[in-house]
C-alpha positions, 0 to 999 in steps of 0.5 A: 084593291084593283091593280089592273083593268082587263078588257076584251073587245068585240066589233061589228053589228053584234058586238054588244050581244057578243060582249054580254054573252062573254060577260056571262061566261066571265062571271061563271069563270070568276065564280068557279075560281072564287073571284066573284067579288071582282067588278066586271061590266060591259061597255061601248065607246062607239057604234060597232064596238063593245067591250067587257072589262074586269078589275083585277087584283095582283093575285089574280092577274096571271090566272086571268091573263093565261086563261082568258087572254084579255086584249087590253089592260090598264093600271088604275086611273089610266083606263079610257073614259067612256063618253056619256050616254054610250053605255047601255045597261048590262 
């Protein structure tokens, strides 16, 4: 069950590439802590902005907040909708 969705934001002309790079390290981190079942992805809501996100159960919130310091967090059903056609395949 997802209790929170964490976001890490990246800005500028290289935002997408930086978000994808962070995503690789996020997946490595989750594997290291045996959390590879958590859902993650990379997205974009506007030009010059990209983000990486991770759906997290309550048991993992403290670890992720302390080690990875996400910039935003939302409860299920409250995260922003991404406009159609703005999210390139990861």
